[in-house]
N, C-alpha and C positions, 0 to 999 in steps of 0.2 A: 732911315736905316737905324736899327737898334744895335748898340754895342755895350753890353753890360760891363760895368766897371770892375766887377769881381772876377773876371775871366782873363786868361792870357790868350794870345792869338799868334798865328803863324803867317808867313808871307804867302802861303798857299790856301789861306782862308779857313783853317781849322780853328776851333776854340778848345780851350782846356779849362776845366773847373777842378781846382785842387781841394781835396778834403783829406787832410792828414797826408798819408802816403799814396792815396788813390786819386788818379786823374780820370775825370769823365771827359769824353771827346765827342765832338760833333762838327758840323760846318756852320759858318757864320751866316748872319742875316744877309750880309753883302753877297756871299757866295750863292745863296738860294735865289736872291734877286737877279743875279747874273745868269743863272741857269734857267730861270723861269719855272714853268709848271713841271714839277718833279713827278715822274711816273714809275720809277724803279729805284730801289736801293738794295744793295747786297753787302753785308759785312763779310769779308773774306778771311777772317781770322777766327780762331776758336778759343773758348775758355781754357786756360792752362798753357796756352802758347806764349813763349817768350819772344818778344818782337823788338827790333831795333828802331830807334827814331828814324823818321822819314820813309819807313816801309809802307807800301800801300796796304791799307787795312779795310777799305771799303770802296765800292763803286756806286756812283749816283748818276742816274740818267734822267734827262728832262726831254721835253718835246723838241728842244733845239740843240742839245749837247750832252756829252757824257763827261764825267770828271772822276778822277781818282781822289780818294781821301787818304792822306798820309798821316801816319802816327806822329804826333808832335813830340813825344817823349818815349824813351825806351822803357820797357817793362813787361810784366806778365799779365795777360788778359784775365780779368776776374769776372767780367760780365759782358754780355752782348745783348743789345736791345732786340729781343726776339719778335716784338710786335711791329717794329718799323717796316719790314718788307711788305706787310699787309696793308700798311697805310703810309706809303712814301710821301704823300702830299703833306703829312705832318711837318716835314722839313720846311715847307713853304709857310706854314701857319705858326709853328712853334719850334724854331730851330734850336733854341737854348733850353727847352723843356722836354716835352715828350719825344722829341726827335734826336735825343742823344744816341750815339751809335755804339760806343763801347766804353768799358772802364778798365784801367790798367793799374796794377801796383807798380809805382814808379821805382825803377832800379837805379837811376842816376838823377837825383833832385837838382843837380847843377844845370841840367839841360833846360830847366824852367827859366833860368836867368837869361837864356838866349831868345825867349819869346817876347812878343810885344805886349805892353799893357794897353788898356782901352784907348788912351789918348794917342799913343803911337800908331795903333791900328786905324783909328779914325783918320789921322793924317795920311797914312798909307793908302787907304781907300779913296780919299778925296784926290790924291795925286794921280791915281789911275783913272779917275773919271774924266780927266781933262785930255 
């Protein structure tokens, strides 16, 4: 399981990469492993939309389950990965790279403080595995 140290994580398995005031969001390697072979992804928000933390922003379906993706921080959507719906399997092979889902201009940077760092997330994943 890969857990990049430069990202923040949620208890619902989303990751956030912060670059200045912009957060890139996707689902973690742990999440894609749990879902197995991903066959469908839909980002359900649009560029320009202002969204609150914990709002469902995407849906991911695999051969064995469907899962909602929740926005880890509040903000305005600045980009959506338009390529991802055509290659949903990228989530299985590159969850932290080509399989990013959306980018948001962060409206409340203090929300980042409530996310887990890599070490905390690693511990959290291991606790759930038992």
